[in-house]
C-alpha positions as CSV (number, residue, x, y, z in Angstrom):
1,M,-2.2,14.7,6.8
2,K,1.3,16.0,6.5
3,T,3.3,14.8,3.6
4,A,7.0,14.4,2.8
5,T,9.0,14.1,-0.3
6,V,11.2,11.0,-0.5
7,E,13.7,10.0,-3.2
8,L,13.4,6.5,-4.5
9,P,15.6,4.7,-6.9
10,E,13.9,4.4,-10.3
11,D,14.2,0.6,-10.0
12,I,11.8,0.5,-7.1
13,L,9.2,2.5,-9.1
14,T,9.7,0.2,-12.0
15,L,9.1,-2.8,-10.0
16,L,6.0,-1.3,-8.3
17,A,4.7,-0.6,-11.8
18,Q,5.1,-4.3,-12.7
19,S,3.3,-5.3,-9.5
20,R,-0.4,-5.7,-8.8
21,L,-0.4,-2.0,-7.9
22,G,0.8,-1.1,-11.4
23,D,-2.6,0.1,-12.6
24,R,-2.7,2.9,-9.9
25,P,-0.9,6.3,-9.9
26,Q,2.7,6.0,-8.9
27,S,2.2,7.9,-5.6
28,D,-0.6,5.5,-4.7
29,Q,1.6,2.5,-5.5
30,V,4.2,3.7,-3.0
31,R,1.7,4.7,-0.3
32,I,-0.2,1.3,-0.6
33,A,3.0,-0.7,-0.5
34,V,4.1,1.0,2.7
35,A,0.7,0.6,4.3
36,I,0.7,-3.1,3.4
37,H,4.2,-3.5,4.9
38,L,3.4,-1.7,8.1
39,F,0.3,-3.7,8.5
40,Q,2.1,-7.0,8.0
41,E,4.8,-6.0,10.5
42,G,2.0,-5.3,13.1
43,V,2.9,-1.7,13.4
44,I,-0.5,-0.5,12.4
45,S,-4.0,-1.9,12.3
46,I,-6.0,-2.8,9.2
47,G,-8.1,0.3,9.6
48,K,-5.0,2.5,9.8
49,A,-3.4,0.7,6.9
50,A,-6.6,1.3,4.8
51,E,-6.5,5.0,5.8
52,L,-2.9,5.4,4.9
53,A,-3.5,3.6,1.6
54,G,-6.4,6.0,0.9
55,E,-8.8,3.1,0.5
56,P,-12.1,2.2,2.2
57,R,-11.4,-0.5,4.7
58,I,-13.6,-3.1,3.1
59,G,-11.9,-2.4,-0.3
60,F,-8.5,-2.6,1.2
61,E,-9.3,-5.9,2.9
62,R,-10.5,-7.3,-0.4
63,F,-7.4,-6.2,-2.1
64,L,-5.2,-7.8,0.5
65,S,-7.3,-11.0,0.3
66,G,-6.8,-10.9,-3.5
67,I,-3.0,-10.9,-3.1
68,G,-2.9,-13.5,-0.5
69,I,-2.5,-11.4,2.6
70,A,-4.8,-12.3,5.6
71,S,-6.3,-9.2,7.2
72,V,-7.5,-10.9,10.4
């Protein structure tokens, strides 16, 4: 997978650290947040979102369920 470097305001990283993603490495926090957003917008499937998040699909679906996001 190709990667790119993106500058983010420190405020966004601080807020992510305070979120339910906060126990994960910073780069994972951003990647998962983007995957969740794209899935919610209907841009990508749950399988693709899990792949982008770097998570097994079932684990990603459980995570979404735990934060109140339906994966079906």
